[in-house]
LOTIGU-134544 format. One record per residue (C-alpha): residue in one letter; x, y, z. Coordinates in nm, 3 decimals. Last residue first. Layout:
# residues N
("a" (X Y Z));
...
This chain:
# residues 714
("g" (9.961 12.782 5.374));
("s" (9.859 12.460 5.545));
("r" (9.495 12.545 5.483));
("l" (9.536 12.596 5.110));
("l" (9.752 12.284 5.075));
("r" (9.474 12.086 5.247));
("i" (9.221 12.245 5.014));
("a" (9.429 12.133 4.716));
("e" (9.449 11.779 4.845));
("d" (9.069 11.774 4.869));
("r" (9.049 11.813 4.491));
("g" (8.774 11.552 4.456));
("f" (8.569 11.739 4.197));
("l" (8.286 11.830 4.432));
("y" (8.535 11.925 4.705));
("l" (8.715 12.174 4.479));
("l" (8.383 12.323 4.364));
("l" (8.267 12.372 4.724));
("r" (8.593 12.557 4.796));
("l" (8.517 12.772 4.491));
("a" (8.192 12.886 4.656));
("a" (8.390 13.011 4.957));
("g" (8.626 13.194 4.721));
("r" (8.330 13.356 4.542));
("p" (8.210 13.486 4.881));
("t" (8.567 13.609 4.954));
("a" (8.813 13.415 5.175));
("l" (8.952 13.181 4.911));
("d" (9.292 13.205 5.086));
("p" (9.475 13.332 4.777));
("d" (9.197 13.575 4.676));
("t" (9.339 13.819 4.418));
("q" (9.652 13.636 4.303));
("l" (9.515 13.282 4.344));
("i" (9.190 13.381 4.173));
("l" (9.387 13.527 3.880));
("r" (9.587 13.206 3.844));
("a" (9.272 12.996 3.838));
("d" (9.102 13.220 3.578));
("n" (9.410 13.208 3.354));
("r" (9.417 12.827 3.372));
("a" (9.043 12.796 3.320));
("t" (9.059 13.023 3.013));
("e" (9.348 12.819 2.874));
("l" (9.154 12.498 2.925));
("l" (8.823 12.615 2.774));
("d" (8.940 12.582 2.411));
("a" (9.018 12.214 2.473));
("h" (8.648 12.143 2.533));
("h" (8.529 11.926 2.245));
("d" (8.834 11.709 2.158));
("l" (8.952 11.760 2.514));
("r" (8.647 11.592 2.659));
("a" (8.580 11.732 3.006));
("l" (8.337 11.538 3.225));
("m" (8.529 11.280 3.429));
("f" (8.878 11.370 3.313));
("g" (9.188 11.151 3.353));
("p" (9.470 11.404 3.347));
("t" (9.780 11.188 3.341));
("g" (9.984 11.186 3.659));
("s" (10.162 10.856 3.634));
("q" (9.863 10.670 3.773));
("r" (9.654 10.775 3.475));
("t" (9.862 10.549 3.257));
("g" (10.067 10.648 2.953));
("l" (10.078 11.006 2.836));
("l" (9.860 10.967 2.529));
("e" (9.627 10.696 2.647));
("g" (9.362 10.901 2.822));
("e" (9.378 11.208 2.598));
("g" (9.182 11.074 2.303));
("r" (9.307 10.825 2.046));
("l" (9.269 10.971 1.696));
("r" (9.254 11.342 1.780));
("l" (9.516 11.318 2.055));
("d" (9.738 11.122 1.818));
("e" (9.693 11.390 1.552));
("e" (9.804 11.658 1.800));
("a" (10.102 11.443 1.900));
("i" (10.201 11.388 1.536));
("r" (10.191 11.764 1.471));
("f" (10.417 11.813 1.772));
("g" (10.652 11.535 1.666));
("d" (10.710 11.685 1.323));
("e" (10.843 11.391 1.120));
("t" (10.561 11.413 0.866));
("e" (10.376 11.248 0.579));
("r" (10.465 10.879 0.616));
("m" (10.384 10.878 0.988));
("v" (10.055 11.060 0.922));
("a" (9.958 10.790 0.668));
("l" (10.040 10.515 0.921));
("r" (9.809 10.675 1.175));
("k" (9.526 10.728 0.924));
("r" (9.535 10.361 0.820));
("a" (9.535 10.252 1.185));
("t" (9.228 10.468 1.252));
("e" (9.036 10.332 0.949));
("g" (9.115 9.966 1.017));
("l" (9.388 9.799 0.811));
("p" (9.333 9.474 0.621));
("a" (9.613 9.379 0.625));
("k" (9.890 9.320 0.882));
("y" (10.140 9.601 0.895));
("l" (10.515 9.646 0.866));
("l" (10.617 10.010 0.913));
("v" (10.968 10.042 0.769));
("c" (11.176 10.336 0.895));
("s" (11.475 10.441 0.689));
("s" (11.801 10.628 0.746));
("d" (12.050 10.815 0.526));
("r" (12.403 10.807 0.667));
("a" (12.575 11.071 0.884));
("g" (12.435 10.961 1.219));
("r" (12.125 11.002 1.436));
("g" (11.863 10.912 1.175));
("v" (11.753 10.606 1.372));
("r" (11.611 10.567 1.725));
("g" (11.367 10.847 1.640));
("r" (11.144 10.600 1.458));
("l" (11.062 10.443 1.794));
("q" (10.945 10.774 1.941));
("h" (10.730 10.842 1.632));
("l" (10.570 10.499 1.649));
("q" (10.500 10.560 2.019));
("s" (10.343 10.898 1.947));
("l" (10.124 10.744 1.678));
("g" (9.992 10.458 1.892));
("f" (10.109 10.106 1.811));
("r" (9.902 9.809 1.691));
("e" (9.906 9.911 1.322));
("a" (10.287 9.891 1.330));
("h" (10.254 9.513 1.345));
("e" (10.632 9.492 1.304));
("i" (10.832 9.812 1.334));
("v" (11.148 9.788 1.121));
("i" (11.418 10.042 1.202));
("i" (11.706 10.108 0.965));
("t" (12.013 10.334 0.996));
("a" (12.182 10.234 1.324));
("d" (12.524 10.409 1.311));
("p" (12.432 10.669 1.575));
("v" (12.335 10.412 1.843));
("d" (12.167 10.615 2.120));
("v" (11.912 10.450 2.347));
("g" (11.689 10.727 2.483));
("v" (11.340 10.597 2.503));
("e" (11.172 10.349 2.273));
("v" (11.433 10.075 2.314));
("v" (11.208 9.890 2.565));
("t" (10.946 9.895 2.288));
("t" (11.025 9.527 2.221));
("a" (11.353 9.435 2.061));
("v" (11.530 9.252 1.780));
("l" (11.872 9.407 1.728));
("l" (12.045 9.348 1.393));
("t" (12.416 9.434 1.378));
("t" (12.551 9.229 1.669));
("e" (12.915 9.257 1.778));
("g" (12.893 9.611 1.639));
("e" (12.989 9.809 1.951));
("k" (12.641 9.956 1.998));
("f" (12.474 9.623 1.935));
("a" (12.696 9.442 2.188));
("q" (12.635 9.729 2.435));
("m" (12.259 9.697 2.397));
("a" (12.270 9.322 2.459));
("a" (12.502 9.372 2.759));
("d" (12.276 9.641 2.905));
("k" (11.973 9.415 2.875));
("d" (12.160 9.125 3.033));
("p" (12.277 9.351 3.321));
("g" (11.919 9.476 3.382));
("a" (11.755 9.132 3.386));
("m" (11.542 9.056 3.082));
("r" (11.165 9.101 3.107));
("g" (11.170 9.437 2.925));
("h" (11.316 9.309 2.600));
("v" (11.650 9.286 2.417));
("l" (11.761 9.045 2.146));
("g" (12.074 9.038 1.926));
("v" (12.115 8.904 1.570));
("r" (12.470 8.885 1.428));
("g" (12.503 8.540 1.580));
("g" (12.334 8.365 1.287));
("f" (12.189 8.571 1.000));
("r" (11.913 8.350 0.855));
("r" (11.838 8.106 1.135));
("r" (11.909 8.398 1.365));
("l" (11.624 8.588 1.197));
("d" (11.367 8.324 1.297));
("a" (11.499 8.293 1.652));
("a" (11.488 8.674 1.689));
("r" (11.132 8.681 1.548));
("e" (11.018 8.412 1.792));
("e" (11.173 8.590 2.092));
("a" (11.036 8.930 1.984));
("s" (10.686 8.787 1.943));
("m" (10.504 8.735 1.612));
("l" (10.138 8.819 1.647));
("g" (9.879 8.560 1.543));
("a" (9.576 8.753 1.668));
("a" (9.684 8.756 2.031));
("d" (9.749 8.386 2.090));
("s" (10.086 8.478 2.235));
("e" (10.450 8.387 2.189));
("e" (10.693 8.592 2.392));
("v" (10.800 8.953 2.440));
("l" (10.528 9.122 2.236));
("p" (10.489 9.428 2.008));
("c" (10.798 9.355 1.795));
("i" (11.068 9.606 1.690));
("w" (11.349 9.516 1.449));
("y" (11.644 9.755 1.482));
("a" (11.908 9.777 1.208));
("k" (12.281 9.831 1.168));
("q" (12.464 9.916 0.844));
("g" (12.802 9.774 0.737));
("e" (12.723 9.715 0.368));
("a" (12.656 9.345 0.442));
("m" (12.405 9.465 0.703));
("a" (12.223 9.662 0.432));
("e" (12.211 9.357 0.204));
("g" (12.072 9.140 0.485));
("i" (11.806 9.403 0.561));
("r" (11.701 9.397 0.192));
("v" (11.670 9.015 0.197));
("v" (11.461 9.038 0.517));
("l" (11.233 9.294 0.350));
("e" (11.167 9.068 0.049));
("d" (11.082 8.783 0.284));
("l" (10.838 9.006 0.477));
("r" (10.638 9.115 0.171));
("e" (10.317 8.947 0.295));
("l" (10.353 9.148 0.616));
("p" (10.229 9.458 0.426));
("m" (10.475 9.747 0.384));
("t" (10.466 10.112 0.488));
("v" (10.756 10.345 0.415));
("t" (10.931 10.618 0.615));
("r" (11.246 10.792 0.490));
("i" (11.411 10.961 0.789));
("p" (11.522 11.323 0.743));
("k" (11.887 11.389 0.830));
("r" (12.013 11.546 1.153));
("g" (12.321 11.754 1.068));
("a" (12.207 12.069 1.243));
("p" (12.003 12.002 1.558));
("k" (11.631 11.931 1.510));
("e" (11.372 12.202 1.558));
("a" (11.076 12.238 1.793));
("l" (11.261 12.258 2.122));
("r" (10.979 12.383 2.341));
("s" (11.000 12.558 2.678));
("v" (10.706 12.540 2.921));
("d" (10.633 12.699 3.257));
("m" (10.488 12.456 3.504));
("d" (10.188 12.419 3.737));
("g" (9.957 12.360 3.439));
("f" (10.149 12.041 3.372));
("a" (9.876 11.782 3.323));
("a" (9.594 11.992 3.177));
("l" (9.798 12.274 3.027));
("v" (10.044 12.033 2.865));
("l" (9.747 11.830 2.749));
("t" (9.599 12.123 2.558));
("r" (9.937 12.214 2.411));
("p" (9.976 11.869 2.258));
("i" (10.259 11.668 2.415));
("p" (10.574 11.583 2.221));
("t" (10.708 11.279 2.403));
("a" (11.079 11.349 2.438));
("t" (11.010 11.488 2.784));
("m" (11.220 11.699 3.015));
("v" (11.157 11.828 3.366));
("l" (11.359 12.117 3.508));
("m" (11.322 12.176 3.881));
("d" (11.484 12.429 4.112));
("p" (11.557 12.243 4.433));
("a" (11.288 12.169 4.689));
("v" (11.355 11.845 4.867));
("g" (11.145 11.926 5.172));
("k" (11.013 11.573 5.176));
("a" (10.667 11.715 5.093));
("s" (10.809 11.882 4.782));
("m" (10.942 11.549 4.657));
("a" (10.607 11.384 4.727));
("l" (10.418 11.659 4.545));
("r" (10.630 11.609 4.231));
("q" (10.579 11.234 4.271));
("h" (10.203 11.285 4.279));
("v" (10.215 11.513 3.972));
("g" (10.372 11.240 3.762));
("f" (10.708 11.088 3.685));
("r" (10.664 10.860 3.388));
("h" (10.525 11.147 3.179));
("q" (10.829 11.354 3.285));
("e" (11.072 11.156 3.072));
("d" (11.387 11.305 3.224));
("v" (11.386 11.488 3.557));
("v" (11.648 11.758 3.617));
("s" (11.688 11.869 3.981));
("l" (11.881 12.187 4.057));
("v" (12.002 12.333 4.390));
("l" (12.133 12.030 4.580));
("d" (12.384 12.153 4.839));
("r" (12.579 11.889 5.031));
("f" (12.364 11.612 4.891));
("a" (12.254 11.312 5.095));
("v" (12.133 10.997 4.924));
("s" (11.942 10.792 5.178));
("e" (11.716 10.634 4.922));
("q" (11.398 10.741 4.745));
("f" (11.530 11.062 4.594));
("l" (11.820 10.922 4.394));
("a" (11.617 10.602 4.348));
("h" (11.446 10.796 4.071));
("t" (11.728 10.676 3.843));
("g" (12.075 10.823 3.835));
("v" (12.309 11.105 3.730));
("v" (12.479 11.316 3.997));
("i" (12.637 11.644 3.881));
("d" (12.882 11.858 4.080));
("v" (13.052 11.584 4.285));
("r" (13.300 11.682 4.561));
("g" (13.008 11.827 4.760));
("e" (13.079 11.629 5.076));
("a" (12.753 11.436 5.053));
("v" (12.813 11.355 4.684));
("a" (13.170 11.232 4.752));
("e" (13.044 11.020 5.043));
("l" (12.769 10.865 4.832));
("t" (13.024 10.782 4.559));
("q" (13.263 10.624 4.808));
("a" (12.986 10.415 4.965));
("r" (12.873 10.296 4.622));
("e" (13.223 10.188 4.519));
("r" (13.265 10.011 4.853));
("g" (12.958 9.798 4.816));
("k" (12.725 9.823 4.520));
("l" (12.628 10.033 4.217));
("r" (12.352 9.837 4.044));
("g" (12.072 10.041 4.203));
("t" (12.198 10.352 4.024));
("l" (12.433 10.641 4.105));
("l" (12.653 10.777 3.828));
("a" (12.893 11.058 3.924));
("t" (13.004 11.374 3.742));
("k" (13.283 11.617 3.834));
("l" (13.282 11.944 3.639));
("g" (13.605 12.096 3.501));
("a" (13.465 12.209 3.166));
("k" (13.632 11.920 2.983));
("g" (13.483 11.687 3.245));
("a" (13.132 11.815 3.169));
("i" (13.179 11.714 2.805));
("p" (13.313 11.367 2.898));
("s" (13.043 11.305 3.165));
("i" (12.735 11.424 2.978));
("t" (12.691 11.162 2.705));
("s" (12.813 10.859 2.904));
("f" (12.607 10.969 3.206));
("h" (12.295 11.026 2.998));
("q" (12.342 10.676 2.852));
("r" (12.385 10.520 3.193));
("a" (12.066 10.688 3.320));
("l" (11.881 10.572 3.006));
("i" (11.980 10.210 3.053));
("e" (11.898 10.229 3.427));
("t" (11.547 10.348 3.354));
("p" (11.325 10.650 3.433));
("a" (11.608 10.908 3.431));
("m" (11.702 11.153 3.708));
("l" (11.965 11.424 3.667));
("a" (12.081 11.575 3.998));
("s" (12.259 11.909 4.029));
("q" (12.497 12.055 4.289));
("g" (12.552 12.414 4.399));
("g" (12.830 12.677 4.391));
("a" (12.653 12.931 4.166));
("e" (12.882 12.830 3.877));
("a" (12.776 12.470 3.947));
("a" (12.406 12.562 3.909));
("r" (12.489 12.748 3.583));
("a" (12.663 12.433 3.455));
("m" (12.354 12.230 3.547));
("a" (12.145 12.453 3.317));
("l" (12.408 12.404 3.044));
("l" (12.384 12.028 3.093));
("a" (12.003 12.038 3.071));
("v" (12.020 12.227 2.738));
("v" (12.275 11.971 2.615));
("t" (12.042 11.685 2.715));
("k" (11.744 11.842 2.537));
("g" (11.911 11.827 2.195));
("s" (11.622 11.787 1.949));
("g" (11.692 11.417 1.894));
("v" (11.339 11.294 1.967));
("d" (11.118 11.601 2.001));
("g" (11.182 11.840 2.282));
("q" (10.955 11.957 2.557));
("l" (11.133 12.121 2.850));
("l" (10.891 12.162 3.140));
("r" (10.990 12.430 3.391));
("l" (10.936 12.472 3.764));
("m" (11.200 12.719 3.885));
("r" (11.183 12.839 4.248));
("e" (11.138 13.210 4.291));
("p" (11.449 13.418 4.375));
("s" (11.506 13.462 4.000));
("a" (11.848 13.386 3.848));
("l" (11.748 13.022 3.788));
("d" (11.434 13.128 3.598));
("a" (11.633 13.370 3.377));
("h" (11.889 13.094 3.313));
("i" (11.608 12.858 3.211));
("e" (11.453 13.107 2.967));
("a" (11.795 13.185 2.811));
("i" (11.867 12.811 2.782));
("a" (11.533 12.754 2.606));
("t" (11.601 13.037 2.358));
("q" (11.951 12.906 2.279));
("q" (11.814 12.556 2.227));
("a" (11.543 12.685 1.990));
("q" (11.802 12.885 1.790));
("t" (12.005 12.568 1.744));
("l" (12.332 12.524 1.933));
("s" (12.668 12.492 1.758));
("y" (12.839 12.160 1.693));
("p" (13.135 11.953 1.821));
("l" (13.068 12.069 2.178));
("a" (13.376 12.138 2.393));
("a" (13.362 12.516 2.337));
("l" (12.997 12.520 2.450));
("i" (13.098 12.335 2.766));
("n" (13.382 12.580 2.835));
("a" (13.143 12.875 2.790));
("a" (12.896 12.717 3.035));
("i" (13.176 12.680 3.291));
("m" (13.278 13.046 3.246));
("g" (12.926 13.196 3.255));
("d" (13.000 13.415 3.560));
("g" (12.725 13.261 3.766));
("q" (12.385 13.325 3.916));
("l" (12.145 13.101 4.104));
("p" (11.889 13.314 4.292));
("r" (11.742 13.127 4.585));
("g" (11.420 12.940 4.591));
("s" (11.254 12.745 4.858));
("l" (10.922 12.603 4.965));
("r" (10.734 12.908 4.840));
("r" (10.763 12.793 4.479));
("t" (10.618 12.457 4.571));
("r" (10.316 12.615 4.740));
("a" (10.245 12.848 4.450));
("r" (10.279 12.566 4.196));
("v" (10.072 12.325 4.400));
("l" (9.806 12.595 4.436));
("a" (9.810 12.660 4.061));
("l" (9.773 12.286 3.999));
("a" (9.467 12.272 4.229));
("f" (9.323 12.581 4.055));
("q" (9.380 12.418 3.716));
("g" (9.202 12.102 3.820));
("a" (8.901 12.278 3.975));
("l" (8.881 12.510 3.672));
("l" (8.893 12.215 3.431));
("e" (8.613 12.040 3.618));
("d" (8.392 12.350 3.629));
("y" (8.470 12.417 3.261));
("a" (8.356 12.066 3.170));
("l" (8.035 12.130 3.365));
("r" (7.964 12.451 3.168));
("r" (8.059 12.285 2.840));
("w" (7.809 12.006 2.910));
("a" (7.530 12.259 2.962));
("v" (7.635 12.486 2.672));
("g" (7.616 12.207 2.411));
("d" (7.944 12.077 2.263));
("p" (7.929 11.751 2.457));
("a" (7.564 11.698 2.350));
("a" (7.289 11.664 2.614));
("a" (7.089 11.975 2.518));
("q" (7.138 11.887 2.149));
("p" (6.899 11.592 2.189));
("e" (6.599 11.803 2.304));
("a" (6.437 11.867 2.643));
("p" (6.723 11.689 2.819));
("r" (6.657 11.549 3.167));
("h" (7.003 11.416 3.265));
("l" (7.208 11.659 3.059));
("c" (6.991 11.969 3.096));
("g" (6.942 11.893 3.468));
("l" (7.318 11.886 3.526));
("a" (7.344 12.228 3.357));
("e" (7.057 12.360 3.573));
("a" (7.238 12.246 3.888));
("f" (7.560 12.423 3.784));
("p" (7.399 12.753 3.666));
("p" (7.369 12.800 3.286));
("f" (7.680 12.899 3.085));
("g" (7.619 13.141 2.794));
("h" (7.994 13.165 2.728));
("r" (8.010 13.543 2.771));
("r" (7.759 13.543 3.055));
("a" (7.951 13.278 3.252));
("l" (8.276 13.471 3.201));
("e" (8.114 13.798 3.314));
("a" (7.974 13.636 3.629));
("d" (8.302 13.470 3.732));
("l" (8.208 13.116 3.818));
("w" (8.166 12.992 4.175));
("e" (7.788 13.041 4.191));
("p" (7.635 12.955 4.532));
("l" (7.481 12.608 4.555));
("a" (7.112 12.531 4.605));
("p" (7.136 12.162 4.696));
("v" (7.160 11.875 4.445));
("r" (6.947 11.596 4.595));
("d" (6.694 11.588 4.309));
("l" (6.978 11.511 4.068));
("a" (7.080 11.211 4.277));
("q" (6.722 11.081 4.251));
("l" (6.739 11.133 3.873));
("i" (7.066 10.936 3.862));
("a" (6.916 10.644 4.058));
("k" (6.612 10.622 3.825));
("r" (6.839 10.642 3.521));
("l" (7.051 10.355 3.654));
("v" (6.747 10.133 3.709));
("k" (6.604 10.214 3.365));
("g" (6.936 10.159 3.186));
("s" (6.976 9.813 3.337));
("l" (7.271 9.704 3.551));
("g" (7.346 9.330 3.552));
("a" (7.635 9.349 3.306));
("t" (7.766 9.707 3.290));
("l" (7.609 10.021 3.149));
("p" (7.716 10.348 2.986));
("y" (7.419 10.584 2.980));
("v" (7.154 10.657 2.715));
("p" (6.973 10.986 2.780));
("e" (6.600 10.989 2.693));
("v" (6.430 11.261 2.488));
("l" (6.054 11.200 2.494));
("p" (6.059 11.042 2.839));
("l" (5.708 10.888 2.827));
("a" (5.450 11.041 3.067));
("h" (5.267 11.222 2.783));
("a" (5.185 10.882 2.633));
("e" (4.934 10.812 2.912));
("s" (4.612 10.843 2.702));
("v" (4.781 10.652 2.417));
("p" (4.810 10.349 2.649));
("v" (5.170 10.273 2.751));
("m" (5.437 10.026 2.636));
("y" (5.801 10.136 2.688));
("d" (6.139 9.970 2.632));
("p" (5.990 9.710 2.396));
("h" (6.097 9.347 2.463));
("v" (6.176 9.246 2.102));
("m" (6.015 9.472 1.838));
("s" (5.937 9.294 1.511));
("p" (5.884 9.387 1.145));
("r" (5.842 9.111 0.885));
("g" (6.081 9.065 0.589));
("n" (6.207 8.730 0.714));
("f" (6.279 8.887 1.053));
("w" (6.306 9.267 1.077));
("e" (6.415 9.445 1.394));
("m" (6.307 9.778 1.540));
("r" (6.449 9.882 1.876));
("g" (6.198 10.010 2.128));
("s" (5.893 10.229 2.188));
("v" (5.526 10.133 2.207));
("v" (5.232 10.375 2.221));
("m" (4.910 10.180 2.261));
("r" (4.556 10.181 2.120));
("e" (4.364 9.898 2.293));
("g" (4.169 9.641 2.081));
("v" (4.328 9.339 2.256));
("p" (4.465 9.428 2.600));
("l" (4.844 9.490 2.616));
("t" (4.935 9.532 2.985));
("r" (4.667 9.300 3.129));
("e" (4.721 9.030 2.865));
("l" (5.097 9.068 2.903));
("w" (5.078 9.027 3.283));
("p" (4.852 8.719 3.256));
("r" (5.092 8.559 3.000));
("q" (5.413 8.598 3.198));
("a" (5.697 8.618 2.943));
("h" (5.996 8.387 2.911));
("f" (6.092 8.565 2.585));
("f" (5.875 8.849 2.451));
("t" (5.813 8.968 2.094));
("l" (5.590 9.257 1.984));
("a" (5.509 9.158 1.624));
("l" (5.417 9.450 1.394));
("e" (5.155 9.471 1.118));
("g" (5.127 9.728 0.838));
("t" (5.074 10.081 0.709));
("e" (4.740 10.171 0.877));
("d" (4.867 10.063 1.219));
("f" (4.902 9.717 1.360));
("a" (4.968 9.503 1.666));
("f" (5.054 9.137 1.712));
("v" (5.159 9.008 2.055));
("r" (5.414 8.731 2.041));
("y" (5.531 8.497 2.319));
("p" (5.870 8.351 2.228));
("v" (5.947 7.982 2.159));
("n" (6.209 7.838 2.398));
("s" (5.937 7.755 2.652));
("r" (5.785 7.496 2.417));
("g" (5.592 7.284 2.669));
("r" (5.253 7.424 2.564));
("p" (5.277 7.611 2.230));
("p" (5.402 7.971 2.266));
("p" (5.137 8.242 2.331));
("q" (5.002 8.433 2.029));
("h" (4.807 8.743 2.138));
("r" (4.588 8.945 1.899));
("d" (4.525 9.288 1.741));
("i" (4.670 9.559 1.969));
("t" (4.638 9.900 1.798));
("v" (4.956 10.096 1.720));
("d" (5.123 10.439 1.771));
("l" (5.493 10.377 1.720));
("t" (5.813 10.510 1.882));
("v" (6.141 10.407 1.720));
("v" (6.486 10.290 1.829));
("a" (6.666 10.216 1.503));
("g" (6.806 9.873 1.408));
("e" (6.593 9.840 1.095));
("p" (6.424 10.164 0.985));
("a" (6.054 10.224 1.070));
("d" (5.882 10.313 0.739));
("a" (5.622 10.035 0.732));
("v" (5.535 10.052 1.103));
("q" (5.467 10.426 1.114));
("r" (5.693 10.667 1.302));
("r" (5.616 10.908 1.586));
("e" (5.872 11.191 1.634));
("r" (5.939 11.309 1.988));
("r" (6.095 10.981 2.092));
("d" (6.460 11.094 2.055));
("i" (6.700 10.848 2.218));
("v" (7.014 11.013 2.351));
("s" (7.387 10.936 2.337));
("g" (7.687 10.866 2.563));
("p" (7.503 11.012 2.861));
("l" (7.704 11.150 3.155));
("v" (7.784 10.966 3.476));
("f" (7.892 11.279 3.667));
("l" (7.575 11.308 3.873));
("l" (7.620 10.947 3.983));
("d" (7.955 11.029 4.148));
("a" (7.782 11.299 4.356));
("v" (7.561 11.033 4.521));
("r" (7.867 10.847 4.644));
("p" (8.042 10.536 4.517));
("a" (8.206 10.310 4.779));
("r" (8.578 10.377 4.822));
("g" (8.841 10.194 4.616));
("f" (9.033 10.507 4.520));
("t" (8.718 10.664 4.369));
("d" (8.877 10.783 4.045));
("a" (8.549 10.928 3.927));
("p" (8.383 10.802 3.609));
("v" (8.108 10.599 3.777));
("i" (8.058 10.281 3.574));
("q" (8.197 9.997 3.784));
("a" (8.093 10.154 4.117));
("i" (7.733 10.149 3.991));
("l" (7.750 9.768 3.982));
("g" (7.874 9.751 4.342));
("a" (7.606 10.000 4.450));
("l" (7.348 9.771 4.290));
("r" (7.465 9.480 4.506));
("s" (7.485 9.701 4.818));
("g" (7.128 9.827 4.784));
("v" (6.990 10.108 4.571));
("g" (6.608 10.106 4.561));
("d" (6.566 10.450 4.715));
("l" (6.897 10.640 4.741));
("a" (7.108 10.625 5.060));
("t" (7.287 10.324 4.905));
("v" (7.459 10.578 4.679));
("p" (7.677 10.675 4.978));
("a" (7.620 11.031 5.108));
("f" (7.863 11.290 4.968));
("l" (7.594 11.462 4.761));
("p" (7.352 11.512 5.052));
("d" (7.648 11.629 5.271));
("l" (7.748 11.914 5.038));
("l" (7.582 12.192 5.238));
("a" (7.756 12.054 5.549));
("p" (8.078 12.218 5.426));
("r" (8.372 11.977 5.412));
("m" (8.625 12.058 5.682));
("a" (8.515 11.842 5.971));
("r" (8.378 11.586 5.728));
("g" (8.709 11.487 5.575));
("y" (9.009 11.609 5.785));
("p" (9.161 11.260 5.771));
("w" (9.171 11.213 5.393));
("a" (8.860 11.065 5.236));
("g" (8.759 10.701 5.271));
("d" (8.409 10.816 5.357));
("v" (8.547 10.972 5.675));
("c" (8.894 10.889 5.802));
("p" (8.948 10.914 6.175));
């Protein structure tokens, strides 16, 4: 039976030492089911719908701290700041009878001036008891000024001077949700802290000494009971210690997946190089140095008895498809088949149209297998694949979800890896489908994120564009100059050029007066008639393909689209891309979209249309786009401006959603964690040593139960 919503081996395997932390939060004093529901909304863990546990509370970290160590005076207390004052209570001023909307005020003073302590819907007897006239009190709260007079509405703390020592002098401020007060949450977190058992140390002693890391429980204490503000800062040693714990748990889990996957299969794939030579001869250009290096790395992996797991990162237009084709040629030379999976039907068809003619010249048979292939044609294709008469099968992920039987599948190429996450990689391994794997992405991913999300893979980078690719001129333009832009587009179309016009929405919306793709297409058709096409994600597959085909063949010369054209669509004679409301797009997405042009012989332009005034982040994004076409620099900037959560799409597709680690503060720890994890796996693969036993506790604490299951299953 499942325990705590965990996987079936739950409690039987989890050490009893951790039981206090895996109890539901309702085990804490004062936490009932209603409060547990509110806590569930703010705990950072991906709890998969289960009730929050005590351990989840430990990982709710403060967003800031209030420093009450310094006492202010009334006259110099800044507006909007949380201050602590030493005052004498002067008089009470209850609201007039029957005027419940008027607040109750208690006036207090120090030698610099008077302060009104203001309460709404207050109980008079309680206030008179709490704030007796003539008493010296310490009050703490947010300072506000009304009509030039200082006021503190509902102070956070009011205690006699004799009890001031009991005030939390440095108080963490936590994320809250409606109905959950800071005091109630803090009380629950401190109870959780008191439940942390004495845990053995799982960190390497020398590493902990070098970084100055305190023990796990002490680090939690520093954050939740800070003695000074810096103790609870993300770049303080306590937070860095906990971030390292999380990164180590993640990297060890990835290392286990890698080791397990590599054991599943692996046979050396070697060839005489003849098919690859024929492909190179059929290409109208020579390979870049980066492509040659990547191919050499891939061929070395294929020749090894270990299974290949390699991520091929290439900017838009860097020539990943050719590298993949040469890898598939090696698989064919070794007598095996290859599969190339793409995230969409459009992209699968495009890969097929690119690869098929070149592969054909080298004597390779290619087949396209998507959901649209029906009836007899489908049956014949499946039969040819099963009998080994097809060398390369191109399709969507349905290739692995349906009853597609290969005679001898030895290489799987996955395009757009960020849409095909770690869970799918595990699922393929679990089905026993264990070919060598090459995954490609046109989303340049910062090195830190590559380590976090793809730590189980080796990485090749294509950081240069193929010869003949021209730079793209990028300009920014306010929406007020739209008419001028439309005239310029018309002139370009008259000269035989094609243009994309990207909109953020499919249909009309109230969202801040945005123009949708449908509205913009209608607007431009009034100007240019039938030369304007439209494509968006809600269209049926065949309609989308038809719209793209019409644009490719020149029946339409201006294509209005949503970001559905972001990935892969190749129209070499498109020379202009307009991105409307560019301020609403992330940097990496803008860069991907820009890569739709600049693929032919003519000069190309990208126009970023924005709605003024621009916010600071949007202004920086557009400036970066004007300055550089280097996708890797753009990705690093995007990480800086947006944070890791959004960069690879949703967490569900395998993105590293961290609870404690903040890559802008802790990226330097990732490489160390990765090396540490790999060393542990080499020296103590079953976690049988005392440190290994402690590491099992770490994996449970950070929800890496899957990793322990892999460990046990060998």
